[in-house]
C-alpha positions as CSV (number, residue, x, y, z in Angstrom):
1,X,-54.9,17.0,13.1
2,X,-52.9,20.2,13.7
3,X,-50.5,19.5,16.6
4,X,-48.3,22.6,16.7
5,X,-47.7,25.9,14.9
6,X,-44.7,28.3,15.0
7,X,-44.9,31.9,13.8
8,X,-42.0,34.2,13.2
9,X,-42.2,37.9,12.2
10,X,-45.8,37.8,10.9
11,X,-47.8,41.0,11.6
12,X,-47.6,42.0,15.2
13,X,-46.2,38.6,16.2
14,X,-42.4,38.6,16.5
15,X,-42.1,34.9,17.6
16,X,-44.7,32.6,19.0
17,X,-45.6,29.0,19.1
18,X,-48.7,27.1,20.2
19,X,-49.6,23.5,20.7
20,X,-53.1,22.2,19.8
21,X,-55.0,19.2,21.1
22,X,-58.1,17.4,20.3
23,X,-61.4,19.0,21.1
24,X,-62.2,22.7,21.2
25,X,-59.4,25.2,21.3
26,X,-60.2,28.9,21.6
27,X,-57.9,31.9,21.0
28,X,-58.8,35.1,22.6
29,X,-57.1,38.4,23.2
30,X,-57.4,42.2,23.1
31,X,-58.4,43.8,19.8
32,X,-55.3,44.3,17.7
33,X,-53.3,41.7,19.6
34,X,-52.9,39.5,16.5
35,X,-55.5,36.8,16.9
36,X,-56.2,36.9,13.2
37,X,-52.5,36.4,12.4
38,X,-52.9,32.8,13.7
39,X,-55.6,32.3,11.1
40,X,-53.5,34.1,8.5
41,X,-50.6,31.7,9.2
42,X,-53.0,28.7,8.6
43,X,-54.1,30.3,5.4
44,X,-50.4,30.5,4.3
45,X,-49.9,26.8,5.2
46,X,-52.9,26.1,3.1
47,X,-51.2,27.5,0.0
48,X,-52.9,30.9,0.1
49,X,-51.3,33.8,-1.8
50,X,-48.4,35.4,0.1
51,X,-48.7,39.1,1.1
52,X,-45.5,40.9,1.7
53,X,-47.5,43.5,3.8
54,X,-47.9,40.8,6.4
55,X,-44.2,40.6,7.1
56,X,-43.3,42.3,10.4
57,X,-41.8,45.7,10.0
58,X,-38.0,45.5,10.0
59,X,-37.9,41.8,9.4
60,X,-36.5,40.2,6.2
61,X,-39.1,37.5,6.1
62,X,-42.0,35.8,7.9
63,X,-42.0,32.1,8.7
64,X,-44.9,29.8,9.5
65,X,-44.3,26.2,10.4
66,X,-47.1,23.7,11.2
67,X,-46.8,20.1,12.4
68,X,-49.7,17.8,11.4
69,X,-50.6,14.3,12.5
70,X,-52.8,11.8,10.6
71,X,-53.4,9.3,13.5
72,X,-57.1,10.2,13.7
73,X,-57.6,10.7,9.9
74,X,-60.0,8.6,7.9
75,X,-58.7,6.1,5.4
76,X,-59.8,8.3,2.5
77,X,-58.0,11.4,4.0
78,X,-54.9,9.2,4.7
79,X,-54.8,8.1,1.1
80,X,-55.0,11.7,-0.2
81,X,-52.2,12.8,2.2
82,X,-50.0,9.8,1.2
83,X,-50.5,10.6,-2.5
84,X,-49.4,14.2,-2.0
85,X,-46.4,13.2,0.1
86,X,-45.3,10.5,-2.4
87,X,-45.6,12.8,-5.4
88,X,-43.6,15.6,-3.6
89,X,-41.0,13.2,-2.3
90,X,-41.8,14.5,1.2
91,X,-40.9,12.5,4.4
92,X,-42.6,12.1,7.7
93,X,-40.8,13.1,10.9
94,X,-39.5,10.4,13.4
95,X,-42.9,10.5,15.2
96,X,-44.7,10.1,11.9
97,X,-45.9,13.7,11.9
98,X,-45.6,15.9,8.9
99,X,-44.0,19.4,8.9
100,X,-45.3,22.0,6.5
101,X,-43.4,25.4,6.3
102,X,-44.0,28.6,4.4
103,X,-41.7,31.6,4.2
104,X,-42.7,35.1,2.9
105,X,-39.9,37.5,2.1
106,X,-40.3,41.2,2.5
107,X,-39.9,41.6,-1.3
108,X,-43.0,39.4,-1.8
109,X,-41.3,36.2,-2.8
110,X,-42.4,33.1,-0.9
111,X,-41.2,29.5,-0.6
112,X,-43.0,26.4,0.6
113,X,-41.6,23.2,2.1
114,X,-43.4,19.9,2.9
115,X,-41.7,17.1,4.8
116,X,-38.3,18.5,4.2
117,X,-38.7,19.1,0.5
118,X,-39.1,22.4,-1.4
119,X,-42.5,22.3,-3.1
120,X,-44.9,24.8,-4.9
121,X,-47.5,26.5,-2.8
122,X,-50.2,24.5,-4.6
123,X,-48.7,21.3,-3.2
124,X,-49.3,22.7,0.3
125,X,-52.9,23.4,-0.7
126,X,-53.3,19.8,-1.8
127,X,-51.8,18.5,1.4
128,X,-53.9,20.6,3.8
129,X,-57.2,20.4,1.9
130,X,-58.3,17.1,3.4
131,X,-56.8,18.0,6.8
132,X,-57.7,21.6,7.5
133,X,-60.7,23.8,6.8
134,X,-60.3,27.5,7.6
135,X,-63.3,29.8,7.9
136,X,-62.1,33.4,7.9
137,X,-64.2,36.4,8.8
138,X,-65.2,36.8,5.1
139,X,-66.1,33.1,4.5
140,X,-69.7,33.6,5.4
141,X,-69.9,36.0,2.4
142,X,-68.8,33.1,0.2
143,X,-71.8,31.2,1.4
144,X,-73.8,33.7,-0.6
145,X,-72.4,32.4,-3.8
146,X,-74.5,29.9,-5.7
147,X,-71.6,27.6,-6.5
148,X,-70.7,27.4,-2.8
149,X,-74.3,26.6,-1.9
150,X,-74.5,23.8,-4.5
151,X,-71.1,22.5,-3.2
152,X,-72.5,22.4,0.3
153,X,-75.6,20.5,-0.8
154,X,-73.5,17.9,-2.7
155,X,-71.2,17.6,0.3
156,X,-74.2,16.8,2.5
157,X,-75.7,14.4,0.1
158,X,-72.5,12.3,-0.2
159,X,-72.7,9.2,-2.3
160,X,-76.3,9.7,-3.2
161,X,-75.2,12.6,-5.3
162,X,-71.5,11.9,-6.1
163,X,-72.4,8.7,-7.9
164,X,-75.0,10.3,-10.3
165,X,-72.7,13.3,-10.7
166,X,-69.9,11.1,-11.8
167,X,-72.2,9.4,-14.4
168,X,-73.5,12.7,-15.6
169,X,-69.9,14.1,-16.1
170,X,-68.9,11.0,-18.0
171,X,-72.0,11.2,-20.3
172,X,-71.5,15.0,-20.7
173,X,-67.8,14.5,-21.8
174,X,-68.9,12.0,-24.5
175,X,-71.7,14.3,-25.6
176,X,-69.5,17.4,-25.9
177,X,-66.8,15.4,-27.8
178,X,-69.4,14.1,-30.3
179,X,-70.9,17.5,-30.6
180,X,-67.6,19.2,-31.2
181,X,-66.6,16.7,-33.8
182,X,-69.9,17.2,-35.7
183,X,-69.6,21.0,-35.6
184,X,-65.9,20.7,-36.7
185,X,-66.7,18.4,-39.6
186,X,-69.7,20.4,-40.7
187,X,-67.9,23.8,-40.6
188,X,-64.7,22.3,-42.1
189,X,-66.3,20.0,-44.7
190,X,-65.0,22.1,-47.7
191,X,-61.7,22.6,-46.1
192,X,-61.4,18.9,-45.3
193,X,-62.4,18.0,-48.9
194,X,-59.6,20.3,-50.2
195,X,-57.1,18.8,-47.8
196,X,-58.1,15.3,-48.9
197,X,-57.6,16.3,-52.6
198,X,-54.2,17.7,-51.8
199,X,-53.1,14.6,-49.9
200,X,-54.4,12.3,-52.6
201,X,-52.6,14.3,-55.3
202,X,-49.3,14.2,-53.3
203,X,-49.6,10.4,-52.7
204,X,-50.2,9.8,-56.4
205,X,-47.3,11.9,-57.4
206,X,-44.9,10.2,-55.0
207,X,-46.1,6.8,-56.0
208,X,-45.6,7.7,-59.6
209,X,-41.9,8.4,-58.9
210,X,-41.6,5.5,-56.4
211,X,-38.6,6.7,-54.5
212,X,-36.5,4.2,-52.6
213,X,-35.0,4.9,-49.1
214,X,-31.8,7.0,-49.4
215,X,-32.0,6.8,-53.2
216,X,-31.1,10.5,-53.5
217,X,-27.8,9.9,-51.7
218,X,-26.9,6.9,-53.8
219,X,-27.7,8.7,-57.1
220,X,-25.7,11.8,-56.0
221,X,-22.6,9.6,-55.4
222,X,-23.1,7.8,-58.8
223,X,-23.4,11.1,-60.6
224,X,-20.2,12.4,-59.1
225,X,-18.4,9.3,-60.2
226,X,-19.8,9.4,-63.8
227,X,-18.7,13.0,-64.1
228,X,-15.1,11.9,-63.6
229,X,-15.4,8.6,-65.6
230,X,-12.5,9.2,-68.0
231,X,-10.1,10.2,-65.3
232,X,-11.2,7.3,-63.1
233,X,-10.8,4.8,-66.0
234,X,-7.3,6.2,-66.8
235,X,-6.2,6.0,-63.2
236,X,-7.5,2.4,-62.8
237,X,-5.9,1.2,-66.1
238,X,-2.6,2.9,-65.3
239,X,-2.5,1.4,-61.8
240,X,-3.4,-2.0,-63.2
241,X,-0.7,-1.8,-65.9
242,X,1.9,-0.8,-63.3
243,X,1.0,-3.8,-61.1
244,X,0.2,-6.6,-63.4
245,X,0.7,-5.2,-66.9
246,X,-1.6,-3.7,-69.5
247,X,-4.1,-5.9,-71.3
248,X,-2.4,-5.3,-74.7
249,X,1.0,-5.9,-73.2
250,X,1.3,-9.7,-73.3
251,X,4.8,-9.7,-72.0
252,X,4.2,-7.4,-69.0
253,X,7.9,-6.6,-69.0
254,X,7.6,-3.5,-66.9
255,X,4.9,-4.6,-64.5
256,X,5.5,-5.0,-60.7
257,X,4.3,-8.6,-60.9
258,X,6.8,-9.4,-63.7
259,X,9.7,-7.8,-61.7
260,X,8.6,-9.7,-58.6
261,X,8.6,-12.9,-60.6
262,X,12.2,-12.3,-61.8
263,X,13.3,-11.6,-58.2
264,X,11.7,-14.8,-57.0
265,X,13.6,-16.7,-59.8
266,X,16.9,-15.2,-58.7
267,X,16.3,-16.1,-55.1
268,X,15.2,-19.7,-56.0
269,X,18.5,-20.2,-57.8
270,X,20.5,-19.3,-54.7
271,X,21.9,-21.7,-52.1
272,X,22.2,-19.1,-49.4
273,X,19.7,-19.7,-46.6
274,X,19.4,-16.0,-45.9
275,X,18.2,-15.3,-49.4
276,X,15.8,-18.3,-49.6
277,X,14.2,-17.3,-46.3
278,X,12.9,-14.2,-48.1
279,X,10.9,-16.2,-50.6
280,X,7.7,-16.5,-48.5
281,X,7.5,-12.8,-48.1
282,X,8.1,-12.3,-51.8
283,X,5.3,-14.8,-52.6
284,X,3.0,-12.8,-50.2
285,X,3.9,-9.6,-52.1
286,X,3.1,-11.2,-55.4
287,X,-0.3,-12.5,-54.0
288,X,-1.2,-9.0,-52.8
289,X,-0.3,-7.4,-56.1
290,X,-2.3,-10.1,-57.9
291,X,-5.4,-9.4,-55.7
292,X,-5.1,-5.6,-56.2
293,X,-4.9,-6.1,-59.9
294,X,-8.0,-8.3,-59.9
295,X,-9.9,-5.6,-57.9
296,X,-8.8,-2.9,-60.4
297,X,-10.1,-5.1,-63.2
298,X,-13.4,-5.6,-61.5
299,X,-13.6,-1.8,-60.9
300,X,-13.0,-1.1,-64.6
301,X,-15.7,-3.6,-65.6
302,X,-18.2,-1.9,-63.3
303,X,-17.7,1.5,-64.8
304,X,-20.6,2.3,-67.1
305,X,-19.8,1.9,-70.7
306,X,-23.2,3.3,-71.9
307,X,-22.8,7.0,-72.7
308,X,-26.4,7.6,-71.7
309,X,-26.0,6.2,-68.1
310,X,-25.2,9.7,-66.7
311,X,-28.1,11.3,-68.4
312,X,-30.4,8.6,-67.0
313,X,-29.2,9.2,-63.5
314,X,-29.5,13.0,-63.9
315,X,-33.1,12.5,-65.1
316,X,-33.9,10.3,-62.0
317,X,-32.2,12.9,-59.7
318,X,-34.4,15.6,-61.2
319,X,-37.5,13.6,-60.5
320,X,-36.5,13.1,-56.9
321,X,-35.6,16.8,-56.4
322,X,-39.1,17.6,-57.7
323,X,-40.5,15.6,-54.7
324,X,-38.1,17.0,-52.1
325,X,-38.9,20.6,-53.2
326,X,-42.6,19.9,-52.4
327,X,-42.8,17.5,-49.5
328,X,-39.6,17.2,-47.5
329,X,-35.9,17.9,-47.4
330,X,-34.8,14.5,-48.6
331,X,-36.2,11.3,-50.1
332,X,-36.6,9.6,-46.7
333,X,-38.7,12.6,-45.6
334,X,-40.8,12.3,-48.7
335,X,-41.5,8.7,-48.0
336,X,-42.5,9.5,-44.4
337,X,-44.8,12.3,-45.7
338,X,-46.6,9.9,-48.0
339,X,-47.1,7.5,-45.0
340,X,-48.5,10.2,-42.8
341,X,-50.8,11.4,-45.6
342,X,-52.3,7.9,-46.1
343,X,-52.9,7.8,-42.3
344,X,-54.5,11.3,-42.4
345,X,-56.8,10.3,-45.3
346,X,-58.2,7.4,-43.2
347,X,-59.6,10.0,-40.8
348,X,-60.9,12.5,-43.3
349,X,-64.4,11.7,-44.2
350,X,-66.9,14.4,-45.2
351,X,-69.5,12.2,-46.7
352,X,-73.2,12.9,-46.0
353,X,-73.4,9.4,-44.4
354,X,-70.6,10.2,-42.0
355,X,-72.2,13.5,-41.0
356,X,-75.6,11.8,-40.5
357,X,-73.9,9.1,-38.3
358,X,-72.3,11.8,-36.2
359,X,-75.5,13.7,-35.8
360,X,-77.2,10.5,-34.6
361,X,-74.4,10.0,-32.1
362,X,-74.8,13.5,-30.8
363,X,-78.5,13.0,-30.3
364,X,-77.9,9.7,-28.6
365,X,-75.3,11.0,-26.2
366,X,-77.5,14.1,-25.5
367,X,-80.3,11.8,-24.4
368,X,-77.9,10.0,-22.1
369,X,-76.8,13.3,-20.6
370,X,-80.4,14.4,-20.1
371,X,-81.2,11.1,-18.4
372,X,-78.2,11.4,-16.1
373,X,-79.0,15.1,-15.3
374,X,-82.6,14.1,-14.4
375,X,-81.4,11.5,-12.0
376,X,-78.8,13.9,-10.5
377,X,-81.6,16.5,-10.0
378,X,-83.8,14.0,-8.3
379,X,-81.0,13.0,-5.9
380,X,-80.3,16.6,-5.1
381,X,-83.9,17.4,-4.5
382,X,-84.2,14.7,-1.9
383,X,-80.9,15.8,-0.2
384,X,-82.0,19.5,-0.3
385,X,-85.1,18.7,1.8
386,X,-83.1,16.8,4.3
387,X,-80.4,19.5,4.5
388,X,-82.9,22.2,5.0
389,X,-84.6,20.3,7.8
390,X,-81.4,19.5,9.6
391,X,-80.0,23.1,9.4
392,X,-83.4,24.5,10.6
393,X,-83.2,22.3,13.7
394,X,-79.7,23.7,14.4
395,X,-80.9,27.2,13.8
396,X,-83.6,26.7,16.4
397,X,-80.9,25.7,18.8
398,X,-78.9,28.8,18.0
399,X,-81.6,31.1,19.3
400,X,-83.0,32.0,15.9
401,X,-86.6,31.2,17.0
402,X,-88.6,29.5,14.3
403,X,-86.3,30.5,11.5
404,X,-86.3,28.0,8.7
405,X,-83.7,27.3,6.0
406,X,-85.2,26.5,2.6
407,X,-83.2,25.3,-0.4
408,X,-84.6,26.4,-3.7
409,X,-83.4,23.9,-6.3
410,X,-84.2,24.8,-9.9
411,X,-83.0,24.2,-13.4
412,X,-80.4,26.5,-14.9
413,X,-81.9,27.9,-18.0
414,X,-79.5,28.4,-20.9
415,X,-78.6,31.9,-21.8
416,X,-78.2,33.4,-25.3
417,X,-74.4,33.0,-25.0
418,X,-74.6,29.3,-24.0
419,X,-72.8,27.4,-26.8
420,X,-73.9,24.0,-25.6
421,X,-77.4,24.0,-24.3
422,X,-79.1,20.7,-23.3
423,X,-82.8,20.1,-24.1
424,X,-84.7,18.5,-21.3
425,X,-88.4,18.2,-21.5
426,X,-88.5,20.9,-24.2
427,X,-86.5,23.4,-22.2
428,X,-83.0,24.5,-23.1
429,X,-80.8,24.2,-20.0
430,X,-77.2,25.1,-19.2
431,X,-75.3,21.8,-18.9
432,X,-72.4,22.7,-16.7
433,X,-69.7,20.5,-15.1
434,X,-71.9,20.1,-12.0
435,X,-75.2,19.4,-13.7
436,X,-78.2,21.5,-14.8
437,X,-79.1,22.6,-11.3
438,X,-78.9,25.8,-9.4
439,X,-79.6,26.1,-5.7
440,X,-80.3,29.1,-3.6
441,X,-80.4,29.1,0.2
442,X,-83.4,31.1,1.5
443,X,-84.3,32.0,5.1
444,X,-87.7,32.6,6.6
445,X,-87.7,34.4,9.9
446,X,-90.8,32.6,11.3
447,X,-93.7,30.4,10.3
448,X,-95.7,32.0,7.5
449,X,-92.9,34.5,6.6
450,X,-91.8,34.6,3.0
451,X,-88.5,32.8,2.4
452,X,-85.9,35.2,1.0
453,X,-82.4,34.7,-0.2
454,X,-80.0,34.7,2.8
455,X,-78.2,37.6,1.1
456,X,-81.3,39.7,1.6
457,X,-82.9,38.3,4.7
458,X,-80.0,37.4,7.1
459,X,-78.0,39.9,9.2
460,X,-74.3,39.4,9.8
461,X,-74.9,37.5,13.0
462,X,-77.6,35.4,11.4
463,X,-75.4,34.6,8.5
464,X,-72.6,33.5,10.9
465,X,-75.0,31.2,12.7
466,X,-76.4,29.8,9.4
467,X,-72.8,28.9,8.4
468,X,-72.1,27.3,11.8
469,X,-75.3,25.3,11.6
470,X,-74.4,24.2,8.2
471,X,-70.9,23.1,9.3
472,X,-72.4,21.2,12.2
473,X,-74.7,19.3,9.9
474,X,-72.0,18.7,7.4
475,X,-69.5,17.5,10.1
476,X,-70.4,13.9,9.6
477,X,-68.9,13.9,6.1
478,X,-65.3,14.7,7.1
479,X,-64.7,13.3,10.6
480,X,-61.3,13.9,12.0
481,X,-60.5,17.1,10.0
482,X,-59.4,20.3,11.7
483,X,-61.9,23.1,11.5
484,X,-60.8,26.7,12.1
485,X,-63.3,29.5,12.7
486,X,-62.2,33.1,12.8
487,X,-64.9,35.1,14.8
488,X,-67.7,33.0,13.4
489,X,-69.7,34.5,16.3
490,X,-69.4,38.0,15.0
491,X,-72.7,39.9,15.5
492,X,-73.9,37.4,18.0
493,X,-74.5,37.9,21.7
494,X,-76.5,36.9,24.7
495,X,-78.2,33.5,24.7
496,X,-77.3,33.0,21.0
497,X,-73.6,33.2,21.9
498,X,-74.1,30.4,24.5
499,X,-75.7,28.3,21.8
500,X,-72.8,29.0,19.4
501,X,-70.4,27.7,22.1
502,X,-72.5,24.6,22.6
503,X,-72.6,23.8,18.9
504,X,-68.8,24.3,18.6
505,X,-68.3,22.0,21.5
506,X,-70.5,19.4,19.9
507,X,-68.6,19.8,16.6
508,X,-65.4,19.2,18.6
509,X,-66.5,15.7,19.5
510,X,-65.7,14.5,16.0
511,X,-63.3,17.2,14.9
512,X,-60.4,19.3,16.1
513,X,-62.0,22.7,16.3
514,X,-60.0,26.0,16.7
515,X,-61.9,29.2,17.2
516,X,-60.9,32.8,17.3
517,X,-63.5,34.5,19.4
518,X,-64.3,37.6,21.4
519,X,-67.2,36.2,23.3
520,X,-66.7,34.8,26.8
521,X,-69.8,32.6,26.3
522,X,-68.0,30.7,23.5
523,X,-64.6,30.7,25.2
524,X,-66.1,29.0,28.3
525,X,-66.8,25.8,26.3
526,X,-63.1,25.3,25.4
527,X,-61.1,22.3,26.2
528,X,-57.9,24.4,25.7
529,X,-57.8,28.2,26.0
530,X,-55.0,30.1,24.3
531,X,-54.6,33.8,24.6
532,X,-52.8,36.2,22.2
533,X,-51.5,39.1,24.2
534,X,-49.4,42.2,23.4
535,X,-46.1,42.6,25.2
536,X,-44.4,45.9,25.9
537,X,-41.9,46.7,23.1
538,X,-38.9,49.0,23.8
539,X,-38.6,49.8,20.1
540,X,-42.1,51.0,19.8
541,X,-43.4,48.2,17.5
542,X,-46.2,46.1,18.8
543,X,-45.2,42.5,19.8
544,X,-47.6,39.7,20.6
545,X,-47.2,36.1,21.8
546,X,-49.4,33.1,22.3
547,X,-49.7,31.2,25.6
548,X,-51.9,28.5,27.1
549,X,-54.0,29.4,30.1
550,X,-54.3,27.5,33.3
551,X,-57.6,27.2,35.1
552,X,-57.1,30.3,37.2
553,X,-55.8,32.3,34.2
554,X,-58.9,31.3,32.3
555,X,-61.1,32.9,35.0
556,X,-59.1,36.2,34.7
557,X,-59.3,36.2,30.9
558,X,-63.0,35.4,30.8
559,X,-63.6,38.2,33.3
560,X,-61.7,40.6,31.0
561,X,-63.8,39.5,28.1
562,X,-67.0,40.0,30.0
563,X,-66.5,43.7,30.6
564,X,-62.9,44.3,31.3
565,X,-63.5,43.2,34.9
566,X,-60.4,41.0,35.2
567,X,-59.2,42.8,38.4
568,X,-62.5,42.6,40.3
569,X,-64.1,39.9,42.4
570,X,-67.4,40.5,40.7
571,X,-65.9,39.9,37.3
572,X,-64.1,36.8,38.4
573,X,-67.2,35.4,40.1
574,X,-69.2,35.9,36.9
575,X,-66.4,34.2,34.9
576,X,-66.4,31.2,37.2
577,X,-70.2,31.0,37.0
578,X,-69.9,31.0,33.2
579,X,-67.3,28.2,33.2
580,X,-69.4,26.1,35.6
581,X,-72.5,26.6,33.3
582,X,-70.4,25.6,30.3
583,X,-69.1,22.5,32.0
584,X,-72.6,21.5,33.0
585,X,-73.9,21.9,29.5
586,X,-71.0,20.0,28.1
587,X,-71.7,17.2,30.5
588,X,-75.3,17.1,29.3
């Protein structure tokens, strides 16, 4: 439920706020006072596109802030709201209400906030969708669209259609996936066969070389070492000779180990404690030299002695480079390519058997879609008859005589450009996301009159009443929501206007209803009466505000709406009579 709205610098409204309550709230005011700006502000809170032209002249930005309550919301609506709040990180206020805010800068940029968090405008739309339905002055024109008419039928039918529709969509998804795969495989069979040959050749070539992980790096290091083999051997042999003596030098007279041994002999022959204390360190030095000498000997023994070893490594390196030039930057990448190629080969099958199996699956899923579509059509057909009857009853109450609404439900025949027609009972139909059905609302003026599409048979006032009757009938599907009507009574007058007021009052029993109206017959049924009035502006720009009317002020406003008779006793008497009549009818 919408509890409060605050508007700053939007159109003719400089600054205004209004509190809304349960039941029927009407907004009235002189033409040009800015009544529609209230509806525009609600459109902005619903995530509608921002228009910089709506920003008040001279202001930097327009701000709209709305406070919403979910105390009377259904469990389903509450779940939707909580999901949006959680995904956006938005927080409820201390009183558990939720604040939504939209700003529009004079340069056209806009920002949206929900529960204290900056969010995209689309998030505001997701938040208000289950809470708020706004019917602008042009919304009755949308009722002329076939998709909106089908949407209204499905909304009225509820679970009787939503269940079959869900099954149809699931079957359609499977059918389209199988159909797409069959078309893809058929059209790409030659291409896939060539790809399979290429992958198989690559795998065989890689398997023939049989590279090991990081083998290219290992070989590169070995090649560098073999290229310097003579110098490496000379350095190792020279270091070994200096440390422990050359192999051919049996005496080892000049080696470090020999000299260390002589030093140890000298120290062992001394009686001086300071000299003998050096012996452990000297022994350690001899052990280290001995270990290094052993390591150098092992290094020399590991050096290739076969002159062809370098050539063998170079040949292997050439084989690996042949793979890395074709398949990847290094050997590890080549191995990964081979693994991916094997996986890809498992999914490439262009055999006639596979295509036949796919064709059979397409036929099978198409039959499932056709069966689901037939059940969906049957459910809609039953709902269409009920909806037409219910709306016709409401139209009779809206002073439209014996006018009848008729719903023409028919199959949507596939056109020449339809790339996925569905055959049902020998007819190619368009299988869209919402089924194979089209619906058209038709109106007959009286018994025996030909039913014509409402776009051709209904006047502006009649179209407004058809939309109102439809909303009254559909009201049971979204109890607790806020419904906003911007001059839904356009083109209506006299007794029909009274009936519009009565229907809106009845709708307000289960909904919060906010109506912008110019008809006193409608305003008289209100629980709360707000007026948007212009104030004198010293700077020349129009300025409007919103205020709630007391009982006596309502009489004056209704008298003004009747014929501009707000300052006459006759006008006020007429207004009081209208209020009394409305109260009596509401009581009934």
